[in-house]
MARBA-3410 file (N, C-alpha, C, O; in Angstrom, 1 decimal):
150
29.3,-74.0,-58.3,28.1,-74.2,-57.5,27.9,-75.7,-57.2,28.0,-76.5,-58.2 ~ 27.7,-76.1,-56.0,27.5,-77.5,-55.7,26.0,-77.8,-55.7,25.2,-76.9,-55.5 ~ 25.6,-79.0,-56.1,24.2,-79.4,-56.1,23.6,-79.1,-54.8,22.4,-78.7,-54.7 ~ 24.3,-79.4,-53.7,23.8,-79.2,-52.3,23.5,-77.7,-52.1,22.5,-77.4,-51.5 ~ 24.3,-76.8,-52.6,24.1,-75.4,-52.4,22.8,-75.0,-53.2,22.0,-74.2,-52.6
22.6,-75.5,-54.4,21.4,-75.2,-55.1,20.1,-75.7,-54.4,19.1,-75.1,-54.4 ~ 20.2,-76.9,-53.8,19.1,-77.5,-53.1,18.7,-76.6,-51.9,17.6,-76.4,-51.6 ~ 19.8,-76.2,-51.2,19.5,-75.3,-50.0,19.0,-73.9,-50.4,18.1,-73.4,-49.7 ~ 19.4,-73.4,-51.5,18.9,-72.1,-52.0,17.4,-72.3,-52.4,16.6,-71.4,-52.2 ~ 17.1,-73.5,-52.9,15.7,-73.7,-53.3,14.8,-73.7,-52.0,13.7,-73.2,-52.0
15.3,-74.2,-50.9,14.6,-74.1,-49.6,14.5,-72.7,-49.1,13.5,-72.3,-48.6 ~ 15.5,-71.9,-49.3,15.5,-70.5,-49.0,14.4,-69.8,-49.8,13.7,-68.9,-49.3 ~ 14.4,-70.1,-51.1,13.3,-69.5,-52.0,11.9,-69.9,-51.5,11.0,-69.1,-51.6 ~ 11.8,-71.1,-51.0,10.5,-71.6,-50.5,10.1,-70.7,-49.3,9.0,-70.3,-49.1 ~ 11.1,-70.4,-48.4,10.9,-69.5,-47.3,10.5,-68.1,-47.8,9.6,-67.5,-47.2
11.1,-67.6,-48.8,10.8,-66.3,-49.4,9.4,-66.3,-49.8,8.7,-65.3,-49.7 ~ 8.9,-67.4,-50.4,7.5,-67.5,-50.8,6.5,-67.4,-49.6,5.5,-66.8,-49.7 ~ 6.9,-68.0,-48.5,6.1,-67.9,-47.3,6.1,-66.4,-46.8,5.0,-65.9,-46.4 ~ 7.2,-65.7,-46.9,7.2,-64.3,-46.6,6.3,-63.5,-47.5,5.5,-62.7,-47.0 ~ 6.3,-63.7,-48.7,5.5,-63.0,-49.7,4.0,-63.3,-49.4,3.2,-62.3,-49.5
3.7,-64.5,-49.1,2.3,-64.8,-48.8,1.8,-64.1,-47.5,0.6,-64.0,-47.3 ~ 2.7,-63.6,-46.7,2.3,-62.9,-45.5,2.5,-61.4,-45.7,2.5,-60.6,-44.8 ~ 2.6,-61.0,-47.0,2.8,-59.5,-47.4,4.2,-59.0,-46.9,4.3,-57.8,-46.7 ~ 5.1,-59.9,-46.6,6.5,-59.5,-46.2,7.3,-59.5,-47.5,7.1,-60.2,-48.4 ~ 8.4,-58.6,-47.5,9.3,-58.7,-48.6,9.9,-60.1,-48.7,10.3,-60.7,-47.7
9.8,-60.7,-49.9,10.1,-62.1,-50.0,11.6,-62.4,-50.0,12.3,-62.5,-51.0 ~ 12.1,-62.5,-48.7,13.5,-63.0,-48.5,13.4,-64.1,-47.6,12.7,-64.1,-46.5 ~ 14.1,-65.2,-47.9,14.1,-66.4,-47.1,15.5,-66.9,-46.8,16.4,-66.5,-47.6 ~ 15.6,-67.7,-45.8,16.9,-68.1,-45.4,16.9,-69.5,-44.7,15.8,-69.9,-44.1 ~ 17.9,-70.3,-44.8,18.1,-71.5,-44.1,19.5,-71.6,-43.6,20.4,-71.0,-44.1
19.7,-72.4,-42.5,21.0,-72.6,-41.9,21.2,-74.1,-41.9,20.3,-74.9,-41.6 ~ 22.4,-74.5,-42.3,22.8,-75.9,-42.4,24.1,-76.1,-41.6,24.9,-75.2,-41.4 ~ 24.2,-77.3,-41.1,25.5,-77.8,-40.5,25.8,-79.1,-41.0,25.0,-80.1,-41.0 ~ 27.0,-79.3,-41.6,27.4,-80.6,-42.1,26.5,-81.1,-43.2,26.3,-82.3,-43.3 ~ 25.9,-80.2,-44.0,25.0,-80.6,-45.0,23.6,-80.9,-44.6,22.8,-81.4,-45.4
23.3,-80.7,-43.3,21.9,-81.0,-42.8,21.2,-79.7,-42.4,21.8,-78.8,-41.8 ~ 20.0,-79.6,-42.8,19.2,-78.4,-42.5,18.9,-78.4,-41.0,18.5,-79.4,-40.4 ~ 19.2,-77.2,-40.3,18.9,-77.1,-38.9,17.9,-76.0,-38.6,17.3,-76.0,-37.5 ~ 17.7,-75.1,-39.5,16.7,-74.0,-39.3,16.3,-73.3,-40.5,17.0,-73.3,-41.5 ~ 15.1,-72.8,-40.5,14.5,-72.0,-41.6,14.0,-70.7,-41.1,13.8,-70.5,-39.9
13.8,-69.7,-42.0,13.3,-68.4,-41.6,13.0,-67.5,-42.8,13.6,-67.8,-43.9 ~ 12.2,-66.5,-42.6,11.9,-65.6,-43.6,11.6,-64.2,-43.0,11.4,-64.1,-41.8 ~ 11.6,-63.2,-43.8,11.3,-61.8,-43.3,10.0,-61.9,-42.5,9.0,-62.5,-42.9 ~ 10.0,-61.2,-41.3,8.9,-61.1,-40.4,8.7,-59.7,-39.8,8.1,-59.6,-38.8 ~ 9.4,-58.7,-40.4,9.4,-57.4,-39.8,8.0,-56.8,-39.6,7.7,-56.3,-38.5
7.1,-57.0,-40.6,5.8,-56.5,-40.5,4.9,-57.3,-39.5,4.3,-56.8,-38.6 ~ 5.0,-58.6,-39.7,4.2,-59.6,-38.9,4.6,-59.4,-37.4,3.7,-59.4,-36.5 ~ 5.9,-59.2,-37.1,6.3,-59.2,-35.7,6.4,-57.7,-35.2,6.8,-57.5,-34.0 ~ 6.2,-56.7,-36.0,6.4,-55.3,-35.7,7.8,-55.2,-35.1,8.0,-54.6,-34.1 ~ 8.8,-55.7,-35.9,10.2,-55.8,-35.4,11.1,-55.4,-36.6,11.2,-56.2,-37.5
11.7,-54.2,-36.5,12.6,-53.9,-37.6,13.8,-54.8,-37.8,14.4,-54.8,-38.9 ~ 14.1,-55.5,-36.8,15.3,-56.5,-36.9,14.9,-57.8,-37.4,15.8,-58.7,-37.5 ~ 13.7,-58.1,-37.7,13.2,-59.4,-38.1,13.4,-59.7,-39.5,12.5,-60.2,-40.2 ~ 14.6,-59.5,-40.0,15.0,-59.8,-41.4,15.2,-61.4,-41.4,15.4,-62.0,-40.3 ~ 15.1,-61.9,-42.6,15.2,-63.4,-42.7,16.5,-63.9,-42.0,16.4,-65.0,-41.4
17.6,-63.2,-42.2,18.9,-63.7,-41.6,18.8,-63.8,-40.1,19.2,-64.7,-39.4 ~ 18.2,-62.7,-39.5,18.1,-62.7,-38.0,17.2,-63.7,-37.5,17.5,-64.4,-36.5 ~ 16.0,-63.9,-38.2,15.1,-64.9,-37.8,15.7,-66.3,-37.9,15.5,-67.1,-36.9 ~ 16.4,-66.6,-39.0,16.9,-68.0,-39.1,18.1,-68.2,-38.1,18.3,-69.3,-37.6 ~ 18.9,-67.1,-37.8,19.9,-67.3,-36.8,19.3,-67.6,-35.4,19.9,-68.4,-34.7
18.3,-66.9,-35.1,17.6,-67.1,-33.8,17.1,-68.6,-33.8,17.3,-69.3,-32.7 ~ 16.5,-69.0,-34.8,15.9,-70.4,-34.9,17.1,-71.4,-34.8,16.9,-72.4,-34.1 ~ 18.2,-71.2,-35.5,19.3,-72.1,-35.5,20.0,-72.1,-34.1,20.3,-73.2,-33.6 ~ 20.1,-71.0,-33.5,20.7,-70.9,-32.1,19.9,-71.7,-31.1,20.4,-72.4,-30.3 ~ 18.6,-71.5,-31.2,17.7,-72.2,-30.3,17.8,-73.7,-30.6,17.8,-74.5,-29.6
17.8,-74.1,-31.8,17.9,-75.6,-32.2,19.2,-76.2,-31.7,19.2,-77.3,-31.2 ~ 20.3,-75.4,-31.7,21.6,-75.9,-31.3,21.8,-75.6,-29.8,22.8,-76.1,-29.2 ~ 21.0,-74.8,-29.2,21.1,-74.4,-27.8,22.5,-73.7,-27.6,23.1,-73.9,-26.6 ~ 22.8,-72.9,-28.6,24.1,-72.2,-28.5,24.0,-71.0,-29.6,23.7,-71.3,-30.7 ~ 24.3,-69.8,-29.1,24.2,-68.7,-30.1,25.4,-68.7,-31.0,25.4,-67.9,-32.0
26.4,-69.4,-30.8,27.6,-69.5,-31.7,27.3,-70.7,-32.6,27.1,-71.8,-32.2 ~ 27.3,-70.4,-33.9,27.1,-71.3,-35.0,28.3,-71.5,-35.8,28.4,-71.3,-37.0 ~ 29.4,-71.9,-35.1,30.8,-71.9,-35.7,30.9,-72.9,-36.9,31.9,-72.8,-37.6 ~ 30.0,-73.8,-37.1,30.2,-74.8,-38.1,29.0,-74.7,-39.1,28.7,-75.6,-39.9 ~ 28.3,-73.5,-39.2,27.1,-73.4,-39.9,27.3,-72.6,-41.2,28.2,-71.7,-41.4
26.5,-72.9,-42.2,26.4,-72.2,-43.4,25.0,-71.6,-43.5,24.0,-72.3,-43.2 ~ 24.9,-70.3,-43.8,23.6,-69.7,-44.0,23.4,-69.4,-45.5,24.2,-68.8,-46.1 ~ 22.2,-69.8,-46.0,21.8,-69.5,-47.3,20.7,-68.5,-47.3,19.7,-68.6,-46.5 ~ 20.7,-67.4,-48.0,19.7,-66.4,-48.0,19.5,-65.9,-49.5,20.4,-65.8,-50.2 ~ 18.3,-65.5,-49.8,17.9,-65.2,-51.2,18.4,-63.8,-51.6,18.4,-63.4,-52.8
18.8,-62.9,-50.6,19.2,-61.5,-50.9,20.4,-61.2,-50.1,20.6,-61.6,-49.0 ~ 21.3,-60.5,-50.7,22.6,-60.0,-50.1,22.2,-59.3,-48.8,21.4,-58.4,-48.7 ~ 22.8,-59.7,-47.7,22.5,-59.2,-46.4,22.9,-57.7,-46.2,23.8,-57.2,-46.9 ~ 22.1,-57.0,-45.4,22.3,-55.6,-45.1,23.4,-55.5,-43.9,23.9,-56.6,-43.5 ~ 23.8,-54.3,-43.6,24.9,-54.2,-42.5,24.4,-54.8,-41.2,25.2,-55.4,-40.5
23.2,-54.6,-40.8,22.7,-55.2,-39.5,22.9,-56.7,-39.6,23.3,-57.3,-38.6 ~ 22.5,-57.3,-40.7,22.5,-58.8,-40.8,24.0,-59.3,-40.8,24.3,-60.3,-40.3 ~ 24.8,-58.6,-41.5,26.3,-59.0,-41.5,26.8,-58.9,-40.1,27.5,-59.9,-39.7 ~ 26.4,-57.9,-39.3,26.9,-57.9,-37.9,26.4,-59.1,-37.1,27.1,-59.7,-36.3 ~ 25.1,-59.5,-37.4,24.6,-60.7,-36.7,25.3,-62.0,-37.1,25.6,-62.9,-36.3
25.7,-62.0,-38.4,26.4,-63.2,-38.9,27.8,-63.3,-38.2,28.3,-64.4,-37.9 ~ 28.4,-62.2,-38.0,29.7,-62.1,-37.3,29.5,-62.6,-35.9,30.3,-63.4,-35.4 ~ 28.5,-62.1,-35.2,28.3,-62.4,-33.8,28.0,-63.9,-33.7,28.4,-64.6,-32.7 ~ 27.3,-64.5,-34.7,26.9,-65.9,-34.6,28.1,-66.8,-35.0,28.1,-68.0,-34.7 ~ 29.1,-66.2,-35.6,30.4,-66.9,-36.0,30.1,-68.0,-37.1,30.8,-69.0,-37.1
29.2,-67.7,-38.0,29.0,-68.6,-39.0,30.2,-68.8,-39.8,31.1,-67.9,-39.8 ~ 30.4,-69.9,-40.5,31.6,-70.1,-41.3,31.4,-69.8,-42.8,32.4,-69.4,-43.4 ~ 30.2,-69.8,-43.3,30.0,-69.6,-44.7,28.6,-69.0,-44.9,27.6,-69.3,-44.3 ~ 28.6,-68.0,-45.9,27.3,-67.4,-46.3,27.2,-67.6,-47.8,28.1,-67.3,-48.5 ~ 26.0,-68.0,-48.2,25.7,-68.1,-49.7,24.4,-67.3,-49.9,23.4,-67.5,-49.3
24.5,-66.3,-50.8,23.3,-65.5,-51.0,23.0,-65.5,-52.5,23.8,-65.8,-53.4 ~ 21.7,-65.1,-52.8,21.2,-65.1,-54.2,21.4,-63.8,-54.9,22.5,-63.5,-55.4 ~ 20.4,-63.0,-54.8,20.4,-61.7,-55.5,21.3,-60.7,-54.8,21.4,-60.6,-53.6 ~ 21.9,-59.8,-55.6,22.7,-58.7,-55.1,21.7,-57.6,-54.8,20.7,-57.5,-55.4 ~ 22.0,-56.8,-53.7,21.2,-55.7,-53.3,22.0,-54.4,-53.5,22.7,-54.0,-52.5
21.8,-53.7,-54.6,22.6,-52.5,-54.8,22.3,-51.3,-53.9,23.1,-50.4,-53.7 ~ 21.1,-51.4,-53.3,20.7,-50.3,-52.3,21.2,-50.5,-50.9,21.6,-49.5,-50.2 ~ 21.2,-51.7,-50.4,21.5,-52.0,-49.0,22.5,-53.1,-48.8,22.8,-53.4,-47.7 ~ 22.9,-53.8,-49.9,23.8,-54.9,-49.7,25.1,-54.6,-49.1,25.8,-53.7,-49.5 ~ 25.5,-55.3,-48.0,26.7,-55.0,-47.3,27.8,-56.0,-47.5,28.8,-56.0,-46.7
27.7,-56.7,-48.6,28.8,-57.7,-48.9,29.3,-57.5,-50.3,29.6,-58.4,-51.0 ~ 29.4,-56.2,-50.7,30.0,-55.8,-52.0,29.1,-54.9,-52.8,29.7,-54.3,-53.7 ~ 27.9,-54.8,-52.6,27.0,-53.9,-53.5,27.1,-52.5,-53.0,27.7,-51.7,-53.6 ~ 26.3,-52.1,-51.9,26.3,-50.8,-51.4,27.6,-50.5,-50.6,28.1,-49.4,-50.6 ~ 28.0,-51.5,-49.9,29.2,-51.4,-49.0,29.8,-52.8,-48.9,29.0,-53.8,-49.2
31.0,-53.0,-48.6,31.6,-54.3,-48.4,32.2,-54.4,-47.0,33.2,-53.9,-46.7 ~ 31.4,-55.1,-46.1,31.9,-55.4,-44.8,32.6,-56.7,-44.6,32.9,-57.1,-43.5 ~ 32.7,-57.5,-45.7,33.2,-58.8,-45.6,34.7,-58.9,-45.1,35.0,-60.0,-44.6 ~ 35.4,-57.9,-45.2,36.8,-57.9,-44.7,37.1,-56.8,-43.8,38.2,-56.3,-43.7 ~ 36.1,-56.3,-43.1,36.2,-55.2,-42.2,37.2,-55.5,-41.0,37.0,-56.5,-40.3
38.1,-54.6,-40.8,39.0,-54.7,-39.6,38.3,-54.5,-38.3,38.8,-54.9,-37.3 ~ 37.1,-54.0,-38.4,36.3,-53.7,-37.2,35.7,-55.0,-36.6,35.3,-55.1,-35.4 ~ 35.6,-56.1,-37.4,35.0,-57.3,-37.0,36.1,-58.3,-36.6,37.2,-58.4,-37.2 ~ 35.8,-59.1,-35.5,36.8,-60.1,-35.0,36.6,-61.5,-35.6,37.2,-62.4,-35.1 ~ 35.7,-61.6,-36.6,35.4,-62.9,-37.2,35.2,-62.6,-38.7,34.5,-61.6,-39.1
35.7,-63.5,-39.5,35.4,-63.5,-41.0,34.8,-64.8,-41.4,34.9,-65.8,-40.8 ~ 34.0,-64.7,-42.5,33.4,-65.9,-43.0,33.4,-65.9,-44.5,33.6,-64.8,-45.1 ~ 33.4,-67.1,-45.1,33.4,-67.2,-46.5,32.1,-66.7,-47.1,31.0,-66.9,-46.5 ~ 32.2,-65.9,-48.2,31.0,-65.4,-48.9,30.9,-65.8,-50.3,31.9,-65.7,-51.0 ~ 29.8,-66.4,-50.7,29.5,-66.7,-52.1,28.3,-66.0,-52.5,27.2,-66.3,-51.9
28.3,-65.1,-53.4,27.2,-64.3,-53.9,26.7,-64.7,-55.3,27.5,-65.2,-56.1 ~ 25.5,-64.5,-55.5,24.9,-64.7,-56.9,24.4,-66.1,-57.2,24.0,-66.3,-58.3 ~ 24.3,-67.0,-56.2,23.7,-68.3,-56.5,22.2,-68.1,-56.8,21.4,-67.7,-55.9 ~ 21.8,-68.6,-58.0,20.4,-68.5,-58.4,19.9,-67.0,-58.3,18.7,-66.8,-58.0 ~ 20.8,-66.1,-58.6,20.5,-64.7,-58.5,19.3,-64.3,-59.3,18.5,-63.5,-58.9
19.2,-64.8,-60.5,18.1,-64.4,-61.4,16.7,-64.8,-60.8,15.8,-63.9,-60.8 ~ 16.6,-66.0,-60.3,15.4,-66.4,-59.7,15.0,-65.6,-58.4,13.9,-65.3,-58.2 ~ 16.1,-65.4,-57.6,15.8,-64.6,-56.4,15.4,-63.2,-56.7,14.5,-62.7,-56.0 ~ 16.1,-62.6,-57.6,15.8,-61.2,-58.0,14.4,-61.1,-58.6,13.6,-60.2,-58.4 ~ 14.0,-62.1,-59.4,12.7,-62.1,-60.1,11.6,-62.1,-59.1,10.6,-61.5,-59.2
11.8,-62.9,-58.0,10.7,-63.0,-57.0,10.5,-61.6,-56.3,9.4,-61.2,-56.1 ~ 11.6,-60.9,-56.0,11.6,-59.6,-55.4,10.9,-58.6,-56.4,10.1,-57.8,-56.0 ~ 11.3,-58.6,-57.7,10.8,-57.7,-58.7,9.3,-57.9,-58.8,8.5,-56.9,-58.8 ~ 8.8,-59.1,-58.9,7.4,-59.4,-59.0,6.6,-58.9,-57.8,5.5,-58.4,-57.9 ~ 7.2,-59.1,-56.6,6.5,-58.7,-55.3,6.3,-57.2,-55.4,5.2,-56.7,-55.1
7.3,-56.4,-55.7,7.2,-55.0,-55.7,6.4,-54.5,-56.9,5.7,-53.4,-56.7 ~ 6.4,-55.1,-58.0,5.6,-54.8,-59.1,4.1,-54.9,-58.8,3.3,-54.0,-59.1 ~ 3.7,-55.9,-58.0,2.3,-56.0,-57.6,1.9,-55.0,-56.6,0.7,-54.7,-56.5 ~ 2.8,-54.4,-55.9,2.5,-53.4,-54.9,2.5,-52.0,-55.4,2.0,-51.1,-54.7 ~ 2.9,-51.8,-56.7,2.9,-50.4,-57.3,1.6,-50.1,-57.9,1.4,-49.0,-58.5
END
């Protein structure tokens, strides 16, 4: 783990806290290019009445607008939870170069937990995947959020 990766995951956790404060599942994400932050985002499915408004989709939209290009060929995305299949598809379409995620998602994670799409022959783009960065902290935030709702 690089110190830079931990710093960006801390920013993703901050975004997850924003989601939680809005009664959204606390998942946050940031996009960087060349070690510089270019976009932030968090879950907004309830707020936006949009089933696709996962943190990854939100941050990719924000990054694409900031870059004025939907291709993010030199970008790294940090997210607090392993992406689902929908989000992996969006990461492929955006052509990100690297993904770093925190907690594993045994129910819906599509990069090794429930399914592994990281090397699917169906996709015309591959990206580097690093899972488990600050996994305990990311998972604890999710557990606490759902514990309060039960």
